[in-house]
Each structure stands twice: as structure tokens, then as C-alpha cells.
C-alpha positions as CSV (number, residue, x, y, z in Angstrom):
1,M,-114.4,-107.5,-125.0
2,N,-111.9,-108.3,-122.0
3,Q,-110.5,-111.3,-121.7
4,G,-111.1,-113.2,-118.0
5,D,-108.6,-115.9,-116.2
6,D,-109.6,-118.8,-117.7
7,D,-109.4,-117.2,-121.6
8,E,-113.2,-116.6,-121.5
9,F,-114.1,-113.7,-123.3
10,I,-116.6,-111.4,-120.6
11,E,-119.2,-109.1,-122.6
12,E,-118.9,-105.3,-121.2
13,G,-121.7,-103.3,-122.2
14,P,-121.0,-99.1,-123.6
15,S,-118.7,-97.3,-121.8
16,K,-119.6,-95.2,-119.0
17,S,-119.3,-92.1,-121.9
18,L,-121.3,-93.5,-124.4
19,R,-124.1,-94.4,-121.4
20,K,-124.1,-90.6,-120.1
21,R,-123.9,-89.0,-123.8
22,Q,-127.1,-91.6,-124.4
23,S,-128.5,-90.2,-121.1
24,H,-127.9,-86.3,-121.4
25,D,-129.1,-86.7,-125.5
26,L,-132.5,-87.9,-124.2
27,Q,-133.1,-85.6,-121.2
28,D,-132.5,-83.1,-124.1
29,L,-135.2,-85.0,-126.0
30,G,-137.5,-84.6,-123.0
31,E,-136.5,-81.1,-122.4
32,A,-137.8,-80.2,-126.1
33,L,-141.2,-81.8,-125.2
34,I,-141.9,-79.1,-122.5
35,D,-141.2,-76.4,-125.3
36,L,-144.2,-78.4,-127.4
37,P,-147.5,-76.4,-127.9
38,Q,-150.0,-79.1,-126.3
39,A,-151.6,-79.9,-129.5
40,E,-148.6,-81.5,-130.6
41,L,-147.8,-82.7,-127.1
42,D,-150.9,-84.3,-126.9
43,A,-150.4,-86.0,-130.4
44,L,-147.1,-87.4,-129.3
45,P,-147.4,-91.6,-128.4
46,L,-145.8,-90.8,-125.0
47,P,-146.5,-93.0,-121.4
48,D,-148.5,-90.8,-118.6
49,V,-146.2,-90.8,-116.1
50,L,-144.1,-88.5,-118.8
51,R,-146.8,-86.4,-119.7
52,E,-147.3,-85.8,-116.5
53,A,-144.0,-84.5,-115.9
54,V,-143.5,-82.6,-119.2
55,M,-146.6,-81.0,-118.0
56,L,-145.7,-80.2,-114.4
57,A,-141.8,-78.8,-115.6
58,R,-144.2,-76.2,-117.6
59,R,-145.7,-74.8,-114.1
60,I,-142.4,-74.8,-112.3
61,T,-140.6,-71.5,-112.0
62,A,-138.0,-72.4,-109.9
63,H,-134.6,-72.5,-111.2
64,G,-134.0,-75.4,-109.1
65,G,-137.0,-77.3,-109.1
66,L,-137.4,-76.9,-112.9
67,S,-133.5,-78.4,-113.4
68,R,-134.5,-81.5,-111.3
69,Q,-138.0,-82.4,-113.0
70,K,-135.8,-81.9,-116.6
71,Q,-133.6,-84.7,-114.8
72,F,-136.4,-86.6,-114.1
73,I,-137.6,-86.5,-117.5
74,G,-134.3,-87.8,-118.5
75,K,-134.8,-90.8,-116.1
76,L,-137.7,-92.0,-117.8
77,M,-137.5,-91.4,-121.2
78,R,-134.3,-93.8,-120.5
79,K,-137.4,-96.1,-119.5
80,I,-139.2,-96.1,-122.8
81,D,-138.8,-96.9,-126.1
82,A,-137.6,-92.7,-127.3
83,E,-137.6,-93.1,-131.3
84,P,-141.2,-92.8,-132.3
85,I,-140.5,-89.4,-130.0
86,R,-137.5,-88.5,-131.7
87,I,-138.9,-89.6,-134.9
88,A,-142.4,-86.6,-134.4
89,L,-139.7,-84.0,-132.6
90,E,-137.4,-84.3,-136.5
91,A,-140.4,-84.5,-138.9
92,R,-142.1,-80.9,-137.1
93,Q,-138.3,-79.4,-137.0
94,E,-138.4,-80.5,-140.7
95,N,-141.8,-79.1,-141.4
96,E,-140.8,-75.4,-139.8
97,R,-137.5,-75.5,-142.0
98,N,-139.6,-75.9,-145.0
99,A,-141.7,-73.7,-144.1
100,A,-139.0,-71.4,-143.9
101,R,-137.7,-71.8,-147.0
102,Q,-141.1,-71.8,-148.5
103,F,-141.5,-68.0,-146.4
104,Q,-138.2,-66.8,-147.6
105,L,-138.9,-68.3,-151.3
106,I,-142.1,-66.1,-151.3
107,E,-139.9,-63.0,-150.0
108,R,-137.6,-63.1,-152.2
109,W,-139.8,-63.4,-155.3
110,R,-142.2,-60.8,-154.2
111,A,-139.0,-58.6,-154.0
112,R,-137.7,-59.3,-157.4
113,L,-141.4,-58.7,-158.8
114,I,-141.4,-55.3,-157.1
115,D,-137.6,-54.3,-158.2
116,E,-136.9,-56.2,-161.2
117,A,-139.4,-55.6,-164.7
118,T,-138.3,-59.1,-166.2
119,A,-138.8,-61.1,-162.9
120,I,-143.2,-60.9,-163.4
121,D,-142.2,-63.0,-166.9
122,E,-140.3,-64.9,-164.8
123,F,-142.8,-66.2,-162.2
124,V,-145.6,-66.7,-164.5
125,R,-143.2,-69.3,-166.9
126,S,-142.2,-70.8,-163.2
127,Y,-145.7,-70.5,-162.1
128,P,-148.1,-71.0,-165.3
129,A,-151.2,-70.4,-162.8
130,A,-150.4,-67.3,-161.9
131,E,-152.3,-64.3,-162.3
132,R,-150.0,-61.8,-164.7
133,D,-152.6,-58.5,-164.4
134,L,-152.4,-58.9,-160.7
135,L,-148.9,-59.4,-160.2
136,N,-148.0,-56.2,-163.0
137,R,-151.1,-54.2,-160.5
138,L,-149.8,-55.1,-157.2
139,A,-146.0,-54.6,-158.3
140,A,-146.4,-51.0,-159.4
141,Q,-148.4,-50.0,-156.8
142,A,-146.0,-51.7,-153.8
143,R,-143.1,-49.7,-156.1
144,H,-145.4,-46.1,-156.1
145,E,-146.0,-46.7,-151.9
146,R,-141.9,-47.2,-151.8
147,E,-141.5,-44.1,-153.4
148,S,-144.1,-42.4,-151.6
149,N,-143.2,-43.9,-148.1
150,R,-146.7,-44.7,-147.9
151,T,-147.7,-47.9,-145.8
152,P,-146.4,-51.0,-147.9
153,K,-150.6,-52.6,-148.5
154,A,-149.6,-53.7,-151.7
155,A,-146.8,-55.1,-151.1
156,R,-148.2,-57.4,-148.8
157,E,-151.6,-58.1,-150.9
158,L,-148.5,-58.8,-153.6
159,F,-147.0,-61.4,-150.8
160,Q,-150.2,-63.0,-150.3
161,A,-150.7,-63.0,-154.1
162,V,-147.6,-64.4,-154.4
163,E,-147.6,-66.8,-151.1
164,A,-150.9,-68.6,-152.9
165,V,-149.4,-69.1,-156.2
166,V,-146.2,-70.8,-154.2
167,K,-148.3,-73.0,-152.0
168,R,-150.6,-74.6,-154.9
């Protein structure tokens, strides 16, 4: 706020830098829509003009044209309430992170089951629904395949068995 000539306070809006950052953030959000799979894009609550602009951007191959289209998408984003879109994209990213963490957990368990003799006991304690005999058999086969440089069929089956138990 600035003080005017007659001691009245004049309300100023956000600074130009803040408006510019917000504009770039909205354009980035709009660009993220371009990369979404079609099914996820269809599920988002987008105005028709924005949906059409995103679909057009997917078809543009020229760098300059695509850049202008992304700017247009950013302009459209400034005219709508982008919060539902932001929430949906953040939820998608969180789901991807969770899936990656779960994959890494399964992969670590598989490696431990193959490499460590006590890992099967720990796994069964952590996941009582696990079939100890199946895990023992697959881990032994995976060790044998690794030692004889064979195709890791049992290691894949062990991964699937661990995945089935962990995802329950």
C-alpha cells in the first residue's frame, strides 16, 4: 500500500514479479496437461477451450508453434480456477511416487530372499500371508539360475510372488 496525496492509502495488487511467477507456474501446469495420458486428461475437469488447446498442442511438431500454443494454454489457465487441476496432477504424481516406492520395496525383498538365508523368515514375519515353501523354492531356483548364468525365470516368478503378497 502507498500513501496518496490526501493521506489515503491506495491498494496495490501483487508485485509484477509475483504475477509473473504465478503466470509461469500456470503455464507449467498447462504444459503438464500436454504430457498426460489421454484417459487421465479426459478425467480432469477442464473447460472445452482448454481441452482443445491441449489436444492441438499434442499435434504440433514445430518448435515455435508449440511454444506459442503453450503460451496460449498458460493464458487460458490464468482465466480458470486451476486448483482442481493442480490437485489432480499432484495426486497423480503422489501415486507414481508410491508405486515407485512399492516397486523398490518388492525389488529389495526379492534380492534379499535370493541373497540372505534369514530373509525368508523376516519376510514371513512381516507378511504372514506369504507362502514360505513357494518362496524357498523360488529363491533356491533363482540362486541356481544366477550361478549357472541362465535366464532368470525363477527370479521373475519370485518378484511376482513377493509383489502379490506386498500388494494385498
